[in-house]
N, C-alpha and C positions, 0 to 999 in steps of 0.2 A: 266630810268637810275637813279642812285643815285645822288642826288643834292650835289654839292660840295660847302661848305661855310667855308671859312677859313679866319683867321685874317692875318695881315702882318707877313711875315716870321720872325721866332724868331732867327735872326742872328745878328752878331755885325754890328754896324753902318758903321764901316770902311770896305771897300771892302777887302776880303781875297785874298792873293796871291795864285798862282797855287799850290805851295807847301803846303800851309795851307789847301786848299780844299782836296788835296790828303791825307793829314794826317787825316782829319776828316773822310774820307772814311775808312782809316785803323782802326781808333778808333771804327768804327761801326762793325768790323768783329766779335768780341765776341758776340754781340747782335744778329747778323744775324745767327751765328752758333747755338746759344741757341734757336732760333725760327724756325729752319729749319723744324722740324716735324709739327709744327703748321701751317707754311706757306704752306706746301704741302697739308695738310688736308683741309685747308680753300680755296685752289686753288689760293691764292693771299697772299701777305704779310699783316700782321695785320695793323690796323690803327696806332698802337703804333710804329711799325717799319717804316711805311710810314712817320709818323710825325718826327721821329728821322732823317730820310734822308732829309726831308724838312727843319727841323730846322738847319741842318748842311749847308744848302744853296746849296746842290748838284744839285737840279733841276734847279738852276739858272745859272749853269756853262756856257751854250752856249747862254743864252738869252742876247740880246743886252742891253748895259748899259742904253740906252734911255728908256727902259721899266723895269728897276730895276734889270737887270741881271749883270753878271760878265764878259761876253764877252770873255771868255777864248778860247784857241785854241783846235783843235782836239786832240793833244797829251795829254793835260791835261784831257780832257774828257775820252779818252780811258784808261788812267791810273786810273781814278776814277772807271770806269766800271770794270776794272781788279781786283781792290781791293775789291769791293763789291761782285764780283763773287767768290773770294777766300773765302768769308764768306758764301754766299748763292747764288747758281746759279740762282734759280728762282727769287729771289728778284732783283738781278742784271739785269736779263733779262727784267723784267717788268719796272724797272727804266730806263734802257738804251733806250728801244723802246717807252717810253713816253717822255723822256727828249731830245732826239737827233733831233727830227723833226722840232724844232724851227728854225734850220739853214735853212731848205727849206722855211719855212714861211717867214723868215726875208730876204731871198734872192729874192724870186719870186714875192711876193704880193706887191701891191702898198702901198704908205705911209699911205693913209687914212684907208686902211684895217688893216695894222699893228697897227695903233693907236687904232683901235677899238678892236682888238683881243689880241695882245701881252701884257703881263704883267709879273711881277715876278712870277705869279702863272700859267703861260702857260705850260701845259703838254698835249701832243697830241699823242695818238696811231695812227698808220697809217698802212694800208694794201695796198701794191703796186698793187696787182692783181685787175684789173678792173671788179669786179664781180657785182658792183652796176649799176643801170641805172639812168640817169639824163635827165630831160625833161624841156625845157623852158616853163614857165607858167607865168601868171600875177603876178608880184611882185618878181620874181626871178627864181629859179631853184628847181624843185621837185626831190627828191631822193627816190628811192625804191630799195628793195633787202636786201640781207644779206652779210656781210663781215666776213669771218672766220679769226681766229687767230689775233685778234686785241690786241696784247700783250701790257700790261700796261693800258688797258682801264678802269679798276676799279677806278684808281685815276687820269684819264685824265680829263682835263677841256674843251678840244676841241677834235675833231677828224679830221684828214687829210686823204684823200683817193683819189682813182681814180674811175671814173664811165664812162660808155659808153653812149654817147648821143643818144637819141631816139626821134622820133617825136610824138609817141603815146605810151600809156602804154604797149601795146603788140607788138609794132613794132620792127623791127630789128635795130641794131646800124647803125648810119648814118655818122660816122666819127671816128677819133682817140679819145682816152680817154681824159677826162677833169680832172684836178687836182682841189680839192676843200677843203675848211675848213668848217666844220660843227659845229655850236655853241652848247652848252649844251642844252639838252631838245629836240633835233631833232632826237635822236636815242634811241633805247631801248637795253640795254645790256642783252644778253641771258645767262642764267645759264647753260652753256654747257661745262665748262672746267674741267680738272682733269682726263681725260680718257687716256692720252698718257703714254708712257713708262716713260718719264722724264719731267722735267720742269713743273710739275703739279701745282706748286705754282706761276707760272709766270703771272697769270691773263690774259691769252690769249683767252678770251671769244670772241664769235661772237657778232656782233651788228646788229640790224635790223632797216632799214629805211622804213617807211610806208607812203610815200608821203609828208614828211616834206619839207617845202620850205625854202631855204637859199638865202640870198641876192645875187643879180647879181654879185657884185664885189668880192664875196667869191669864185668865180669859175674862173679858168683860162683854157679856151678851148684849145684843141689841144696840150696838155702838158703831156708828159710822165715823171712822177716824177723821175724815175731812169736814165733818159738820156736826160735832157733838155740842149740845148746849152747855154753857158754862155758868157758874154762879159762885156765890161765896161758900157754897158747900163743897167745892172741889177739894179732894184730898191734898193736892199740891199746895194750895194756898194755906191750909191749916198746918201742914207739915213744915213748909219752908218759909212761910211768912214773906213771900216775895210774889208780887202781882204777875210776874212773867209766867208763873205756873198756874194761871187761871184763865188763859186766853184761848181764843179760837185758833183754827189751824190754817185755813185757806190763805189768808192774807200773808202770814209769814212764809209759807212755802212758795207763794208766788213771788215774794220779795227775794227768796233764794234764787229763783230762776232769773230774775232781773239782775241780781248781783253777778251770777255766773255769766250771763250774756254781756253785761257791761264790762266785766273783767276781760272777757275774750276780746271784745272790741278795743279795749285799751291796749291789749297786747298787739293787736293789728296796727293800732295807731303808733305804737313804739317802733314797730318794724317799718311802717310807712315813713316815719320821721327819718330813720336811718337811710332809706332810699332817697328821700329828698335831699339829704346832705351829701350824697355821693353821685347821683345820676344827673346828667345834663338834659336840657330841653331838646326836643327834636328840631324845632324851628330856630333859625338864627335870630339874634345872637345866641349861640349855644352856651348857656350859662348853667351853673348849678341850680337845680330846681328849687331849692330852698330860697334862692334869691329872686325867683320869678314871681311877680305879683299874682298871676293866676293860680299857681300852685300854693302860694301863701293863702289865697282865698279859700281854696279847696280844703287845705289843712285846717284852717280856722273854722270852717263849717263843720268838719268832722269833730274837732275838739269841742265845739260848742254843743253839739248834740250829746256828746258823752258827758260833758260838764252838767248839762241839764238832767241826764239820766241818773248821774250820781246824786244830784240834789233830790230827785224824786224818790230814790231809794231811802235816803236819810229821812225824808219827810214821811214815807210809808212806815219806817221803823218807829218814828216818834208817834205817829197816829195809832199804831197798834199798841205801843207801850202805854199811851195815855188811856186807851180803852181798857187795858188791863188794870191800871191804877183806879180808874173810875168804877170798874166792876168790883174791885177788892174793897174799896171804901163805901160802896153802896150808893154812890152819887149818880151813876148811870149804868144801865144794863148794857153789857157787851152783846149787841145784836148781830144778826147775820148781815145786815146792811153795813154796819161799821166795818166788819171783816171784809166785805166786798169793796168798800172804799179803799182799803189798803191794797187790795188786788188791782184796783183801777190805776193807782199810782204806779204799781209795779209793771202793769201792762204797758203803760206809756213809756216807761224806762226801757223795757226790752225792745219796744218798737224803735225808739231812738237809736239804741245800740245797733240793731240790725241795719237800719237805714244808713248809719255812718259807714259801716263796712260794705254793704251791698251797693250803695249808690255813689260812694265817694272813694273809699280806700281801695277797694278791689279794682275798679276801672282806672283809678289814678296810679296804682302801682304798675299796671301793665302786664302783658302776657308773660314776660320774662321773669316776673316776680311770683308767679303762681304755679310754677312747675311742681312735679312730684318732689316731695321732700322739703318744699319751702314752707316757712313758718306761716306766711299769710294764707297759703292754700289750706294748710291744716286747720287754721283758725276758722276759715270760711266753711270747711267741711263740718267742723265741730258745731259752729253756730247753726248751720243748716239742719243738723240733726237735732240740736236743742230746740229748734222751732217746732219740731214735731211732738215734743213732750206734752202730755195731757194738760198740764197747768198753763202752758203757753197757748195751746190750741183753744182751750176753753175760755180765753179772755173775752171773746165776743159774747159768749153765753153769760158771763158775769155782767157785761154791759146790759144785757136784757134783764137780768135779775135785779140790777140796780134800778133800772127804769120801773120795773114792776113794784119794787118795794117803796120807791119814792112816790110814785103816782098812786099806788094803792097801799098805804101804810099798814092796813089790816092784814096784809099778806105775810108780814114778818112774824 
């Protein structure tokens, strides 16, 4: 893998506010748009774009203050992700899926591991599917196998993942998955990205482990990353005294998907607005489309869907954060149902975002606006690919789970 060697982040000494971080993300939009072609061709954002995001301090959004981060909440993070996706979906995807997993690390792992691993430079791609194998050996745990779709891995300083425990190299799994953190140098990044319909610049390469040994304490056995039970005993709450490090995982990750999808759709709406201001109607009187009542109505419909999607994401973030606060002070347990309710809000948001592009913006823009190299075509390809992500595909399963847990409460 590429060795990552970086100096201290080039950000102001004073900690930025949530609003300042969001504004920094907005300020990067022109740069991201300018580099979209280059990002797609290179299958990852350029070192210059990565450094601009890093210098803005955006990677530090969710990192605990103890380790040089800004310890912001989920609502701030999803707003940053949305703004970056408005500029370049691929760049935002790689950023999001390298920057968000610090919350899991800071929640689950013990203090001495966090002290060794976490810093202002912590970035970790993660693949939830347990395609790797992990075996207890002298000095720690040996990892073998390949993990596909490790989005954000080109600029990650660590890797987090799931592996099935085995007793021998060729033996069958002998228990539930283990969650682990792998230090740099323990994996090899495979040059195999760029073949999908969209998100070709997201840096979603595979990584390969060939027997590298990681320390004992970097592994948490019998832990499913997407559904671990939380409580006041979580190391993160004791260590950081912040409720965000005692929450469940599915809801926030689904909110990330909603923020990415909504940001992409807002980028398409920006492009559509430009088209409406420059193109004329086909039927006489041939006027600028922005002046035509029918195009005004279509634009208004798309805007309204995205306005609603943004509101749902904010509400989802607050729902999650309130559940974390309630769990931390002991007033209410953070249950799987509460986590799924956050996912439900996110699911409606990315459905609205997709509908705005697929049903309104794409046909309204016309064939001439979706040729090769056009921004709207790229956004549509990226959104189409994002719709195949497991957390988007599974939303209907979450609906079933919500129904089961509400109708049969004892199932929780």
